[in-house]
Every structure is written in C-alpha cells, then in structure tokens.
N, C-alpha and C positions, 0 to 999 in steps of 0.2 A: 504494500500500500504506500509506504513512504517513497519507495523507488519511483513509482508512477507520478508522484507529485513533485519530483525534483526536475529542475531545468538544467540539463547538461550542456546547454549552449553557453552557460556562464561558469566562471570560476567558483562561485558560491555553491552551485549545485554539486560540483565535484568535491568541494571541501566538506560539505555536509555528509555526503556519501562516504568519504574517506574516514571521517570521524565516527560515523555509525559502525563501519566495518572494524575500525581500530578498537573501539569500545567493546563491540560484541565478541570478537575473537580474542581480545585481551582479557575478557571477563572483568572489565573495569566498571566501577560506579561512575555515573555521569560526571560528578564533581572531580573525579580524579584526572580527567583529560579535557575538561572544558573550563572556561571562565565566564563569569556573569557578564562582564563588559571588557572591552579592550583595555581600559584604564585600570582594571582591577587585577591585571596579570602580575603575579609575584613569582620570580624565578626560584625562590626557595620553597615554594609550595606547588606550583604548577609545572607540568611536564613541558619540556622544551626540546628542540631538535637534537641537542647534544645528549639527551637522555635516551635516545634511540640508536642502537647499534646494529649494523648488518653483520651477520655471522654466517659461516659455512659449517655445517655439521654433517656427520655421517649417519645415515638412517640405519635401522636394524637390518635392512637388505644390503647394506654396504654402499649405497649410493650417496654421493655428496649432494646436499641440498642447501639452498639459501634459506635463511631465517632472519628474524629480528628479535632483539632483546630490548625491552622497554623498562628502564629504571624509573620508578615513581619517586619524585623528590619528597613526597609527603603522602601519608595515607590516613584515612579516617580513624582506624583502630589504634595504631601505635603513636600517632601524632608526631612522627619524625621520619627520617629517611625511610622510604618504603622499600619495595621489593627490588 
C-alpha cells in the first residue's frame, strides 16, 4: 500500500522507500533511524552515514556476499551507544 502511494519521479519518494526498507530489514524502531525535523538531528543520538559499513562475508554455502552493518549511536533501552 505504501509503495503505491510513493512518487518515484522524485528524490523524496526514493528516500522514503529506502528508509522503510532500512527500518524493516534492520528491525529498527522508527525513532532509531528517523528524526522529527531536520533541525533536531543530533549526531550523538541519530544514525549517520559513517555508522553504516559495507562488508563482505562468506555464506554457509561458501559464497562471498555483500552486506551492511549499521551501528546505532543510541538506543531506547540502554540509552547509550547501541548495537
């Protein structure tokens, strides 16, 4: 339903879809990867580009696959450096 409502002729449509996929597959709470306003961004609390790493790992079948590791700067439960 969300996918049908997005306008992929704009950057915003792609950004929203990327955030939805990132949050879903990362099992994040919404507040762990979004900010309320652009001015409320705090790099000690909110995820930033430098918190995401590309990695190469070997699968159980022995194939090398690409992946990403996301380090959360803060999480709701521990109130400090996250995963």
